[in-house]
N, C-alpha and C positions, 0 to 999 in steps of 0.2 A: 336248065334256062330259069326255070320259076325261083329257085335260090338265088340266082343271079340278080333277078328282077327286084326281090325282095330284099336282097342287100342293098340296091341302089334307090328303092324306097326308104328303107331304114336310115341311109345316109343323106338323104335329102331332109327328111325328118329332124335328124340330130343337127344339120346345118340350121334349120329354122331355129330351134332351142338355142343353139349357141349364139344365133345373131341375137336373140332376145336376151341372152344370159349375158353377153357383154358385146354390145352393138360394136360395129366396124366403123360405123361414120354417124355424124350427128351429134345433137347436145345431150342427148340422153345415154347414159353409160348401160342401164337396161332397159329393155323394152318387154315390159310383161305381158303383152297382147300377143308377142310372138312365142313366148314359152308357153302361155296359156294354149295357145293354138297348137303347137308341137305335142304337149302333153294330150290336148284331145285328140289330135290325130293317133298317136301311140295307143290310147286306150281304145279308139275305134278298130286298130287294125288287129289288138290283142283280143277284142272280141271275134273278129272275123278266124284269126289263128291262135286260139287260147294256148296252145303247146309248144309253141316255137321258140326255143330259149332265148335266142338272141334279142327277139321281138321284146320279151318279157325282161331281158336283162336291160335293153334301151330305156323302157319306160321307167324301170327302176332306178337307171341313173338320171333321169331328168328329174324324176320325182324326188330323189334324195337331194339333188341340187336346188331345185327348185323350194323346198322347205327352208333351206337357209336365205333365202333371195331378202327376206325383211332384214338381214343384218350385214348383208355384203357390202353397201355403202354407208357411207356418212358424208352428209355434204357434197355429194356428188364422185365421192373419192372411194375406192375400193378400200376394203376393210380384209386383211389378211383371217384365213381361218382361224388361227390361233388366238385372234383379238376379237371374234366374234362372240356375242352372247348367246351361248347355246340354248338359253332358256328360254330364248324368243323364237327359236327354231319351230316351224310349223309340225306340231306333234301328229297331226293326221296323214301330211303328205310322208312324214318319216316312216311311220308305221306301214303306209301302204308300199313304200319303196322298199321297206325291209321284208317285208312279207313276199315281196316279188323276187327279191335276193335269196330268201330261203328256200324257194320254190326253184328258182334257177340250181341250187346246189344240190337239191333231191334229183333234178333231172340229170345231173352231173354230164353235161355235154357242153363244156366251156368255150366262150367265145369272147372276142373283145369287148363288145358292150357288157356283157355279164361281168368279165372281171373288172372291169371300170367302175361297175356299179357294186363290184363287192369291195373295190378299194373305198368306195365312198362310203359305204355302210361301216366299214371300221373305223373311219373317221366319225360317222353319225352315231355311232353306239359309245365313243369314248365321254365322259363328262367332260373332260378338258385334254387340250393338247398333249400335257405331259402322260395321261393314261392311255393313250393311244397305243394299239398293238403294232408298233412299227415291224417287227420280225413278220406278222401277217402280211402286213403290206410290201415288205421286201419280197415274200414270196408270191404274192399277188403280182405284182411287178415282173418277177422271173417268168411267170406264165405268159403275161401280156405280151413280153418282148419275143416269145415264142410265135405270136400270131402276127406281130406287129414289130420287127426289130426297127427303132428308129430312134434318133438323137434325143427327142423330146422326151419319150418315155425312159431311155435309158437314164436322161438327167432326173426326171422325176424319182427312179428309183434310186439314183445316187443321193439324193434328198432324204430317204428313207434310210438307207444304209447310215447316213450320218447321223439319225437319230438312234440307230441301234449301235454303231460302231465307234462313231466319232467323225469328225471332220476330215481328219487324215486319209480315212478308209475311203471316205466319198471322193476326196480330191485326188486320190489314186486311180478310180474309176473313171473320173472326167479326163 
C-alpha cells in the first residue's frame, strides 16, 4: 500500500512539473513557478526517503529537464533539443541530475522514472545531437517499454532507431 501511495505522490509531483514544463493553457508556454515547486517537492521527498530509486529517478528527470529550460523557447516558440544552445544549459542542475542518475544505476532497481532520467542523461552529456549515443537510447527505450508499453514510448523509440538505422527502419516500426 505504501508503494502505491508513493507512486501516486510521484505522479502528482511529475504532473505539476509537466504543467510548468509546457503549460496546457494560458499565454505562457513555460511556468517556472510550477517546475521550481515540483523540484522543491522532489528534493523534500528525497530527504524523507533517500534510497527510493524511483523517487531519485523522478528528481533526476526533473533536474535534467529544468537544466535546459533557458534554451527551450525563443520568442514564445519551442526550440527543438537539436537546436538548443547546450552551452547555456544550467551546469549545476545538470551535475545534480547526472549524479542522481549514476546513483540510480548503482542501486540497480530500474523503473520508469529512472529510465526516462537515463534517456535525458544520455542527451545531456552529448556535446551536440550528432554525438548522442542513440544506441544507448534505443536500449533504454526497450527497457522503458517493458514497464510501460504505450504508443508514445514506442514512437520515441522509433525516432531513436531512425538515428541508428535510418528512417526506413523507423518507418517499419511505426
